[in-house]
N, C-alpha and C positions, 0 to 999 in steps of 0.2 A: 956822572951817573950813566951807566951803560944803558943804551936804548934797548927796550924790550921789544923784540920783534914779535908781531902778532902772528899767531899760527894761521896757516892757510885754511880757508873754509872748505877747500876741496877734500881735505882729509876727514872732515866730519861725516859721520854716517848720514845717509839720506833718509828722509821720512818714509814710512811704509806707504805702499800704494793705497790710495784711498779706496774704501769699500765700494762707494758709489761713484760713478763717473761724474766729472764736473758738469757735463751737460745736463745732468739730472736736476741741478740746482737752478736751471734757467727758468724764469717765470713762465708759467703755462699760458698766461694771457698776454697778448701783444699790447704794447704801449708805445708812446713816442720814443722812449729810451730803448725799447727792445722791439722793434717792428718785426723782426724775423723769429718770433716765438714758435717753437715746434707745436704740432698738433698734440693734444693730450692723448696719452696711451689709454685705450678703453680697458676698464676692469673686467676681468672674466666673470661671466654670469654664473649663477648657481645651477647645478644640475637639476633637471626636472624631478619632481617627487616620484618615488616608486609606485607603481600601480598596486592596488590591493590584490593580494593573492586569492585565487578562487579556492574556496573551501570544498574539498572533495571528501566523499565518504571513504572510510577505511576499506582495505581489501577484504577483510572478514565480513563487513556489512554488505559490500557489493556482491560477494559470492553467495551469502545467505539470501539476499533479495533475488538474485538470478535463479537460484535453485528453487525457490518457492514460486517463482513466476508472478510475483506481486508488483512488478514495476508498472506503473500506469502508462498507458499508451497515450502520449501527448497528442498524436494525430486524432485519435478517437475522442480524447477528453476535451479537445478544443472545439468549442461550439462553432457552427457555421453561421452565416449571416441570417439564416432563417430562425435561429434561436431567439427567444424573447430575452432581452437584456434584463439583468437583475433577478431572474428566476433561477433558483438552484436546480441542479440536475444530478442524478447519480453518476458515479465514476464508471468509465468503461476501461477495461484493462486489456493488455495484449496477452491473449491466451491462445493455446493451440486449437486446432480445429476439433470439433466433437467427433468422437469415434462412433462407429455404427452401434456399438454396445451402449453408448451413452443415451441413445434414443429409446432404449428398452425400459420397461417398468423396473424400478429398483427391486432387488431381491429382498426377501424377508430377513428379519433379524435372526441371527443364530444364537441360541442360548446353550449354556453348559451348566450341568448340575454341580451342586456343592459337594466337595469331597473332604473327608471320607463319609460324612453323614449328610444325607439330603435334607433340605428344608421342606417340611410339609405343613399345611394348615392343621389346626387342631382336629378337624374332622377327617383329615387325610384325603380330601378330594383334589387338592391342587398342590403341585410341587413348584417351589419358587427357585428360579434359576437366574444366572447372571448373564447379561448380554455380552457377546464377544465381538471384538473388532469393530467398535463404534468410536467415532470421534467424540471426545468429551469437551464440554464447555469449561475451559480452564485457561489460566495464564492470560486473561484479557481477550480471549477469542471465543466466538460463538459459532456453532455449526448447525446448519439445517440441510436436510436432504434436498437435492435438486435433480432435474432430469432435462435432457436436451429436447427441445420442441421445435419443429421446422417452422411453426407459425410465429416464432419470436426471433427472427433472423437479425433484426436491428439491435436487439439487446443481447446479441451473441448467443442466441438459441436457448439459453438455460432459464428455467423457471423453477419455482419451489414446488415440492411434492411431498407426499407422505407414504409411509409403508405400513404394512399390517403390524399390529392391530389398529384399525382405523377408529376415529372418534376420540373423544376426550379421555385422557388417561394420564398416568404419571410418565413424565418424559424420560426416555432411556438416555438421551444425551445430556440432559440437565439434572443429573443425579450423580451422587458419589459412586465411584467404581466398585465399592463394596456392597452396594444395595442389590438385593435379589428381588426379582419380580415374578408375578404369575404371567402366563401367556397373554392374558387380557390387559396387563399393565395396571390393574386396579389394586393388587395386593403387594405389599412391600415388606421386607424384613432386613435385618442387619445384625451380624454377629459381633461387631466391634463396638467402639464407643459411639458417641453421637454422630450420626451421618444423616444428611438431608436429601430428600427427593422432591423436586418441583413438578408441577403439572405442565402439560403442553398447551395450556390456555391461560390467559390472564384477564383480569378485570380492570377496566379503564374508567368506567362511569356507571352510575346506577347502583342497583342492589343485587348482589350475587350471593349464592348460597351453595354449600356442599356439605356432605356428611362424611364422618370418619368413624368406622366401627373398630373397637379394640378387640383384636383376635387373641393376642398374647401380651399381657402386661400385668397390671395390678390384679391379684387373684380375686375371683368373685366373692369368695368367703374367706374370712380371716382378716388380720390387720394389714394395713398398707405396707408396713415394714415388718417382715418376720422377726420375731425375737430370736436373738442369737445369730442371726444371719446378716447383720449389718455390714460385715466385711465382704460378703458375697454379692457381686453385682446382680441386680434384679432387672428383668426386662421392663422397659418403659417406652411410652409414646408421647410425643409432643406434636401438636398440629396448629396450623395458623395460616397466615398469608405472608409472602416474602416477595421482595423485589429482585431484579436481575443481579444487583450487586451483592446479595446475601451469599456468604460462603457455603459450600456444600459439605465441608468437613466440620460442621458445627450444628447445634440444635436450632430450632426455630426460636427466635427471640434472643439470639446471641448478641447482635449488634443493633444499630439503628435502622437496619434495612429489613427487618422482619418482626412480626408480632405473633407471639405464640401463647398457647394454653397448655398447662401441664396436666398430667393425669393425677398426680398426687395433690390433694387439697384443692384442685381446680384453681390454681393460681394463674394469674397473668404473668407473662414473661416478656420483657422488652429491655434491651441493652443489658441483658444478664441480671436484671433486677426484678424480683418477684413483686406482685401486687395482688389486689383483690378485685373481684367484680363489684360493680356499683350500679345505681340507678340514677340517671341524670334528673335534676330537679325540673319540675314543670314550670315553663315560662308562661304564666297566665297573669292577667290583671289581678292586683291585690284587692282583697275584699275583707271587710271587717265583720261580716255577718258570721254568726255562730254556725250556721248550716255549712257555709263554705269551709270554715275551719275544721269542722268535724269530718267533712268529706276528704279534705287533704290529709288529715290524720289517719283515716281509714285506708286511703291509698298508700300512705307511707308504711303502714303496718303490713299491708299485703305485699308491698315491694320488698320489705325487709325479710318477710317469710320466704320469698322466692329465692333469696340469695343462698348459695351453698354454705353448709356448715364447715368450720375449719377442719374437721376430720373426714369430710366427704372426698370422693375421688371418682374418676372415670375408671371403672373396672372392666374386666373382660366381659364382652357382650354388650356393653353400653355403646350408645350412638352419640357422638359429639357433633352438634350442628354449629357451623360457623357462618355467620351472615356479615357481609361487608357492604357498607354503603359509602359511595364516593359521589362527589358533586359532578355536574356536567363538565365536559371538557372545555366548554367556552369559559366557564368560571375558573376552571383549573388554569387555563392559559393566562387569565388576568392575574392570578396569584403569582405564578412563576415569572411573569414579566413586570411585576411591580405595579400593576394597574388596578389592583383590588381595592375597592372602597366599601367597607362594611355598611355604610349608611345607604349606599345605592345598590350594591350587588348582593345584599343579603336576601335570602328567600325564605318563605314561610315553612315549606315542607323540606324533608330530607332528600327528596327525589324530585327534582325539577325536570320535566321532559326536555330532552335535547332536540337539536334540529332534525335528527333522524326520525324522531317520533312525531314532531309537530309539522314537518314538511317545510319549515323555513329554510330558505336558501342562504345560509350563512357561509361566508368564505372560510374554508378550513385550510390550515397551513399544509404545506406540502409534506409528504412522507418521503424521506430520502433514505435509501438503503444501499450503502456502499458495500457490495459483496462480490467476491471473486470465486468462481467454481474451481474446486480442487478435487483431485482423486485421492481416496484413502481406503486401502484394503477392500477394493471391489465396489465401493460406494462413491458417488459424486456428492459433494457437499458445497454449500455456499459458506465461505469463510468470511466472517465480519468481525470487526473489532468491537468487543463487548463493552458495556458501561461498567466502570470501575468505581470503587469507593473513593470518596473525597475526604480531604483533611477536615473540613468543618463537621461532617457527620462522625468521623472518627473521634474528634475532640468532644463531640456531644455524647458519644458512648463511653467516654473515659470514666473510670470509677474513682477519680480523684476526689479529695475532700472539698476542693474549691471549684468544682464544676457547677457553674451557675448559668449555663446556656439554656434558654427557654425558647423553643420554636414558636412562631406565630405567623399568621398570613402575611404580615408586612415586615418580616425580618430582613435585615440588610443583606444577608447571604441567601441566595436562592435555594441552596441545598437544605436550609433550615426553615423553609416556609411550610406551614402546615395548611391542610385543606379544611376550610370551615364546613361544619355539619357532616364530616366524615366520621364513621364509627364502625366498630367491630363488636358484634353481639354474639352471645354464646347460648346454645340450647343443649339440654341433656335429655335424650329420649323423647324429643319433641316438645319439651317443657322449657319455656324461656327462663334462664337463670339471671341474666343481667348483661350490662355493657362492660366490655373488657377495656376498650380504648376509644378515645375520641381525638379528633384533629390529627389524623395521620399525616405523615410527611408527604409533600408533593413529589411527583416522579417525572413530570415532563421536563424537557430541557428548558433552561439551563440547570434545573435541579439535578438532573442526571447527565453525566458527561463521560464519553470514552477517554481513553488515554491519549492525550496530545503528544506525549513523548514518542509514541509508536507511529505517529503520522496520521492519526484519525482526524477527520473534520468535526468540529464542535458545533453544537446547537441544533442538531437534526434529530427528528423522531422517526424511528423505523417501524412504527405501528405495533411493536411488541413491548412497549414500555407499560408497566402496570404492576399490579399485585397478583402473584401466582399462588394458587393453593399449594401448601407445602406440608409435608409430614416428615418427622425425624424419628428414627428408631435407635434404641440403645440396648446392646447386648442381648439380642434375641427378641426384642419387641416386634410385634407384627400387627399391621393395621390394614384395613380395606377401605377404599374411598368410593363414594357414590356421588356422581355429578348430575343426577336427576334424569328424567322428571319423576321416576318411580322411587319415592323416598322410602327408607326403612321406617323412619319415625317422622312423619310430616309435622312441621311446626304448627302451633296452635292457630286456629282460624285460617288455615291455608288449605284451599281445596283444589288448586290447580294453577297452571301458568297464567299469568296476567291478573291474578287476584291480589288485591292489596292486603298487606300483612300489618297487623296491629297487635300490640301487647299492652295489657293493662298497666304493668309496672313501668312502662317506658312511653311517655307521652310523645317523644320525638319519633317513635316508630310509626305513628299513624301516617297513612298516605304513601308508604313504601310499597312498591311493586316488586315482589320477590321473583327473581329470575335464577334458574339453575345455571351452573357453570357450563353444562352441556349445551344450553341454548346459546351462550356466548361463543362456544366453539364454532357453531355454524356461521355466526356473524364473522368470526375471525377468518374462516376459510374464504368467505365471500370477499372480505376486504383484501386478502392476499391476492386473489385472482384479479380484483379491480386494479390494484397497484401494479401488478405485472403488465396489465394492458395499458395503463397510463405511462409506464416506463417505455414500453414498446412504441407508443404513439409519440412520446417525446423524442426518442432517438430517430424515429422515422422523419419527424419534422426537421431535426437538426441535419440529417443527411440529405436534405433537399426535397423530401416529399415525393409527390407523384411526378414532378418534373425530372428528378433524378432517376426515377424508375423508367421513364420513357427513354432517357438517354442510355440507361443501362449501367450507370455507375453508382446508383444509390446503395444497392445491396453490397457491392464490393467495397465501397467506402466504409460501410458500417461494420462489415464482418471480415474484411481482409481476404476476400476470395471464397467465402463459405457458400455463396449462392449456388455454385456448381454442385455441391454436396446435397443441398436441398432438392435440386432438380433430379439428382440420381435417386434420392429416396422416393420422390413422387413417381418416377418412372418405374421403380421396383414395385411400389404398391399397386400400380395399375397392371 
């Protein structure tokens, strides 16, 4: 058998080169069998996490902010060591130096006549015109006239001011642009649909009263709605009280921010829902005697007789009196902060004297006014972010079928908390008709809030929160307002300022001290001057006070070099 020769192994293909070197299989830990183990290869560490990118405003927003000059000055806004910690303070902005013309008295408002037909009162004594080139309160902003004053150099020289006509009147800035006024600001009209005009004074506590005379509206003689003319718009007037959030292109009583009275049928109007006047029930101890029962029936009969008939109306020449009663601000703050307890905080009368009348030194919260002076068509204005409508009140005003929102003083939402013992009462030619509304909504923060999306600071009161006298006109309706003290038709048993007003049909009216809106305007001016001085003293203390004045850096640190301009003005005056 032939020997089979074994093939040489050298001809066999060699194995592929191993992927990992042999040394990699060496144990990483030394042992008696492997004393020369190599050191372990360190694993690469993870890269550090990326830093969070800084969120910057868009180019469009930066350009708009720079153009308006509304960028806060962080150097001025930052408090010094002299500031009291935890005490709020108004914002100071980086603004240009006041011009010499800014120290002059603001020029009067310029009016233009309506074309082609002018608006005249029925007697032809007054022509109603439209103001021109004024800043309007709209789009979440509010404007008030200001002027530069050398005595307010720490608050950047500007303070609030007024222009002619002086005194309480309908506001030219807080009215729809289609409203036409008399030169005194007391007569208004409008040729379009419902448009509203608010006064330049607001009620915050106590009892306030004003009158509205119908100059053109429901005819004096004849039916309320002419037969055959239902398709032709007729002039009408609505009057009432409105808050800052109430829209100007709508009638009084359109939403939850205003309470109105209609001329036709003398209906109440709130959230666009009509209602009727009523008399609140007397809260007296129950008695089973026949005499007391007869007395109650007699009072109820007299009260029912005073209510207007369904076909009654405020006609041309009639005087509509509107009386608003609000609780003291101390009780108001308890309601909005959730501290109201009806068992403890309830009071007997509808008008409890506040700390201003009793002389009690109660700590009042700060009034913060974040305002920046801006120039607009020859006028200087304080521009501030206005209070806007909130979703809870909008939902409350919804006309849906399942809207069961009921405001009360202890509501979980501050915007829907009502003021106890607040009421709105109606008079016709001095005769008390009845109560239109009770438990009006609260207005102090946090019930009222500006727009946080626009950068406003929340929770501050600017001393102009309240209920404003408001009048709305429809297709030629014309009305004149009277803020006292010389009334056209004085209410029953009212003989002058400071006299208590009482009505037989309204037991809750006893003990109310009637105050004209004109008297409140004087208080409002005094409060504005006071808060300007408080702001100046606050900034003066933040800038170092008298110590900084001695060094010479206080004025420059507060105004950015404006002290030289003040010196020049003083030298020029001398």
